[in-house]
C-alpha positions in Angstrom: 89.2 80.4 75.2 92.4 81.4 73.4 93.3 79.5 70.3 96.4 77.3 70.8 99.4 77.9 68.5 99.6 75.0 66.0 103.3 73.9 65.9 104.5 71.6 63.1 107.2 69.2 64.2 110.1 68.8 61.7 113.0 66.4 61.9 114.7 63.5 60.2 112.4 60.6 59.3 113.9 58.6 56.4 116.5 56.0 57.4 115.6 56.0 61.1 114.2 53.0 62.9 110.4 53.3 63.3 110.7 56.5 61.2 112.2 58.3 64.3 108.7 58.2 65.8 109.9 58.2 69.5 111.6 61.6 68.9 108.5 63.0 67.3 106.3 61.7 70.1 108.6 63.2 72.8 108.4 66.6 70.9 104.6 66.3 70.8 104.4 65.8 74.5 106.9 68.6 75.3 105.0 71.1 73.0 101.7 70.1 74.6 103.2 70.7 78.0 104.0 74.3 76.9 100.4 74.8 75.8 100.9 74.4 72.0 98.9 72.2 69.7 101.6 69.9 68.3 101.2 68.6 64.7 103.3 65.7 63.5 103.7 64.6 59.9 103.9 61.0 61.2 100.4 61.0 62.6 99.1 59.9 59.1 102.0 57.5 58.3 101.2 53.9 59.4 104.5 52.0 58.7 108.0 52.2 57.4 106.9 50.6 54.2 106.5 53.3 51.6 102.9 53.7 50.6 103.6 56.7 48.4 106.6 58.3 46.7 108.9 60.6 48.7 107.6 63.6 46.8 104.0 62.8 47.7 105.0 62.6 51.4 106.7 66.0 51.1 103.7 67.6 49.4 101.5 66.3 52.2 104.0 67.5 54.8 104.1 71.0 53.3 100.3 71.2 53.2 100.2 70.2 56.8 103.0 72.7 57.7 101.1 75.5 55.8 98.1 74.9 58.2 100.3 75.6 61.2 101.5 78.8 62.9 105.0 77.7 63.7 107.6 75.0 63.1 109.6 73.1 65.7 113.0 71.7 64.5 114.1 68.5 66.3 117.1 66.2 66.3 119.6 66.3 63.4 117.2 68.2 61.2 120.0 70.0 59.2 121.1 66.5 58.0 117.6 65.8 56.6 116.6 67.1 53.1 112.9 66.9 54.0 113.4 68.9 57.2 115.5 71.4 55.3 112.7 71.9 52.8 110.2 72.3 55.6 112.5 74.9 57.3 112.8 76.9 54.1 109.1 76.7 53.4 108.4 78.0 57.0 111.0 80.8 56.4 109.3 81.8 53.1 105.9 81.8 54.9 107.3 83.8 57.8 106.3 81.3 60.4 107.7 81.3 64.0 110.2 78.6 64.8 110.4 76.7 68.1 113.4 74.8 69.3 113.2 72.1 72.0 116.3 70.9 73.7 116.0 68.6 76.6 112.4 69.7 76.9 113.4 73.4 77.3 111.7 75.7 74.7 113.1 78.6 72.8 111.1 80.5 70.2 112.3 82.7 67.4 110.7 84.6 64.5 112.0 83.6 61.1 113.1 86.5 59.0 
């Protein structure tokens, strides 16, 4: 059996109702439909109440991203400092990037 490509989902979280969870869940479903193994940083976050400092969340997110093969940018990610950090980390690590728009996928290799 071929190993599924692990794809980290990156997008805005802070300041969104329910941490933008519906957008992340929709991306997870779309990526799974394309045969990827979706990985969401929200899977380990239980509520909007901060349990840790922002930096601790970002360190956890970057460790999770490091374990993935690609990154999927969703929503208004360019407006999110955290998503921008994740994008730059993925570029530094030469990970593939995946874009989903209306459930349609495009993939690109970061340079």
